[in-house]
C-alpha positions in Angstrom: 128.8 107.3 101.1 130.4 104.2 99.7 127.2 102.2 100.4 125.1 104.8 98.5 127.4 104.7 95.5 127.4 100.9 95.5 123.6 100.7 95.5 123.2 103.4 92.9 125.6 101.5 90.6 123.8 98.2 91.3 120.5 99.9 90.5 121.8 101.1 87.2 122.6 97.6 86.2 119.4 95.9 87.3 116.9 98.4 85.9 114.9 96.6 83.1 112.2 98.3 81.0 108.9 96.8 82.0 106.6 99.2 80.4 103.0 98.6 81.2 103.5 95.4 83.2 101.3 96.7 86.1 99.2 98.9 83.8 100.6 102.1 85.2 102.3 105.1 83.7 106.1 104.9 84.1 106.1 107.9 86.5 102.9 106.9 88.5 104.8 106.6 91.8 102.9 105.4 94.9 102.4 108.0 97.6 99.9 105.9 99.6 101.5 103.0 101.2 102.3 101.0 104.4 105.9 99.8 104.8 107.5 97.5 107.4 111.3 97.4 107.5 114.2 95.9 109.4 117.4 97.9 109.5 121.0 97.7 110.8 122.8 100.7 112.3 124.7 100.6 115.6 122.2 97.8 116.5 119.3 96.1 114.7 116.0 97.8 114.6 112.5 97.8 113.2 110.6 100.6 111.4 107.0 101.2 110.3 106.0 103.9 107.8 102.7 105.1 106.5 102.2 107.5 103.5 98.9 108.9 102.5 98.1 110.9 99.4 96.3 114.2 100.0 94.5 116.4 97.4 96.7 117.8 94.7 100.5 117.2 95.0 100.4 116.8 98.8 100.9 113.7 100.9 101.3 112.8 104.6 104.1 110.6 106.1 104.2 109.1 109.6 106.9 106.8 110.7 108.2 105.1 113.9 111.3 103.1 114.5 113.0 101.4 117.4 116.6 100.3 117.9 119.3 100.1 120.5 122.3 102.3 121.4 125.4 101.2 123.3 127.4 103.6 125.4 130.3 102.3 127.5 128.8 98.8 127.7 125.4 100.2 128.7 122.4 99.5 126.5 119.7 102.1 125.7 116.4 101.8 123.8 115.9 104.5 121.2 112.4 105.2 119.8 112.0 107.7 117.0 108.7 109.0 115.7 108.2 111.5 112.8 105.4 113.1 110.9 105.8 115.2 107.8 103.8 116.9 105.1 105.2 116.3 101.6 104.7 117.8 98.2 105.8 116.3 94.9 105.9 117.5 91.3 107.1 116.1 88.0 110.3 117.6 86.7 108.6 118.2 83.3 105.9 120.3 85.0 108.6 122.4 86.6 110.8 123.0 83.6 108.0 123.3 81.0 106.7 126.3 82.9 109.9 128.1 82.0 110.2 129.9 78.7 112.6 132.3 77.1 111.0 134.6 74.5 109.1 132.4 72.1 110.9 129.3 73.1 109.3 126.9 75.6 110.6 123.6 76.9 108.8 120.3 76.3 110.2 117.8 78.8 108.5 114.6 80.0 108.0 113.9 83.6 110.7 111.2 83.9 111.2 111.9 87.6 109.5 113.5 90.6 111.0 116.1 92.9 109.7 116.0 96.4 110.0 117.9 99.7 108.8 116.8 103.1 108.7 119.1 106.2 107.7 118.1 109.7 108.9 117.2 113.2 110.8 114.2 114.7 110.6 113.1 118.3 113.2 110.8 120.0 112.9 109.0 123.3 115.8 107.2 124.9 115.4 104.9 127.9 117.6 102.5 129.9 117.3 100.1 132.8 119.2 102.6 135.0 116.4 105.1 135.5 117.6 107.1 132.5 114.8 108.5 130.3 115.0 111.5 128.1 113.0 112.9 125.2 113.6 115.5 122.5 111.9 117.0 119.4 113.4 118.7 116.4 112.6 119.8 112.9 112.7 117.2 110.1 113.2 118.1 106.4 113.7 115.6 103.6 114.1 116.4 100.0 115.1 114.4 96.9 114.1 112.9 93.6 112.2 109.7 92.5 112.9 108.1 89.1 112.6 104.9 87.2 109.6 102.9 86.1 106.6 102.4 88.5 105.9 99.1 86.6 109.2 97.7 87.8 112.3 99.2 89.4 112.3 102.7 91.0 115.1 104.7 92.5 115.0 107.5 95.1 117.9 109.8 96.1 117.3 111.9 99.2 118.9 114.2 101.8 117.5 114.3 105.3 118.2 117.6 107.1 117.7 117.2 110.9 119.7 117.2 114.1 120.5 113.7 115.4 119.9 112.9 119.1 122.7 111.0 120.7 123.7 109.5 124.1 127.3 110.5 125.0 129.5 110.1 128.0 129.5 113.3 130.1 132.9 115.0 130.5 134.2 116.9 133.4 134.4 120.7 132.7 137.9 122.1 132.4 139.4 123.3 135.7 136.9 121.5 137.8 137.2 118.3 139.9 134.4 115.8 139.3 133.5 112.7 141.2 133.6 109.3 139.6 129.8 109.2 139.8 129.5 112.6 138.0 131.8 111.6 135.2 130.1 108.3 134.7 126.7 109.9 134.1 125.3 109.7 130.6 124.0 112.9 129.0 121.5 113.1 126.2 122.6 115.7 123.6 122.1 117.0 120.1 124.8 117.4 117.5 126.0 121.0 117.3 125.0 121.4 113.7 122.2 120.1 111.5 123.0 116.6 110.4 122.8 115.7 106.7 121.9 112.1 105.9 122.4 111.1 102.3 120.4 108.1 101.1 119.5 105.9 98.2 116.4 103.6 97.9 115.7 100.9 95.3 112.1 99.7 95.1 110.9 96.8 93.0 107.1 96.9 92.4 106.5 93.1 92.5 102.8 93.6 92.1 100.1 96.3 92.0 99.8 96.1 95.8 103.3 95.2 96.9 106.9 96.2 96.6 110.3 95.2 97.9 112.5 98.0 99.3 116.3 98.2 99.9 117.7 101.4 101.3 121.1 102.6 102.4 122.0 105.9 104.0 125.0 107.6 105.7 125.5 110.7 107.8 128.2 112.7 109.5 126.9 111.8 113.0 125.6 108.2 112.8 126.9 105.1 111.3 125.7 103.9 107.9 122.3 102.3 107.8 121.1 99.5 105.6 117.3 98.8 105.5 115.2 96.2 103.8 111.5 95.6 103.9 108.2 95.3 102.1 105.8 98.0 101.1 102.0 97.6 100.7 100.6 100.0 98.1 97.0 101.3 98.1 
C-alpha cells in the first residue's frame, strides 16, 4: 500500500497540462494497445498484454505473464494467462443521467470508470516432476483520469483468488513420513484476494506510451512493473 501512495503522490507532482499536444481530447484514453512489461515480485518476470476496442463501450483484454516462485529452496516456473471483457464509461455520462426534479447535473467526462470480467489460468511447473494448473474468475474495476495528451493515471482493484505453492503440512494427530511432509501442494487462498494498484502512463507519442505500475495484495508481495505500450 505504501508503494501505491508513493506513486500516486509522485503522479500528482509530475502531471503537466499538455492540452492538444497529440491532437486528442483530454479524456480520449486508449483501449486498443499492445504492451510489453518487466516486473519484480518474488522474482523477476515478463508480461505481455493486448487490449482491443469493441463496438460501443466494450473492449477485450488478453494478457500473459511468466515469473518464478521459490519454496524451501526449490524453484518453480509460474505462467499466468487471463482474458477479460471490459466496459468503460465517462463519469459525466453517468452522473449527468441523474436528475432531481427540474435540476440536472452537467459534469464533464474528466475520468473513465471501467469494469473487466473474465477468467485467469495459472500453470506452475518445476524440474521435480511437479506440474499443476488452475483456473479462477478474474474481475478488475477502477478509474482512469488525467490527460491523454500527456500523463494519465489509473487506480484499480483486482478481485481474484491467487494461486500459490506452499509446503504441505502433516494433519493433526497423524504421523507423516519425511517424504510426505516435504511434498509441495498447489493451493488457492481461502478468500478472494484483493490487489490494489496504481498505474502512471506517459503518452510520449500518438503510438507509444511509457508505463509504470505498482500494486499490492494481502496474499502476494508488492509488484512494481515498467514497460512500453504501443497504441493503435
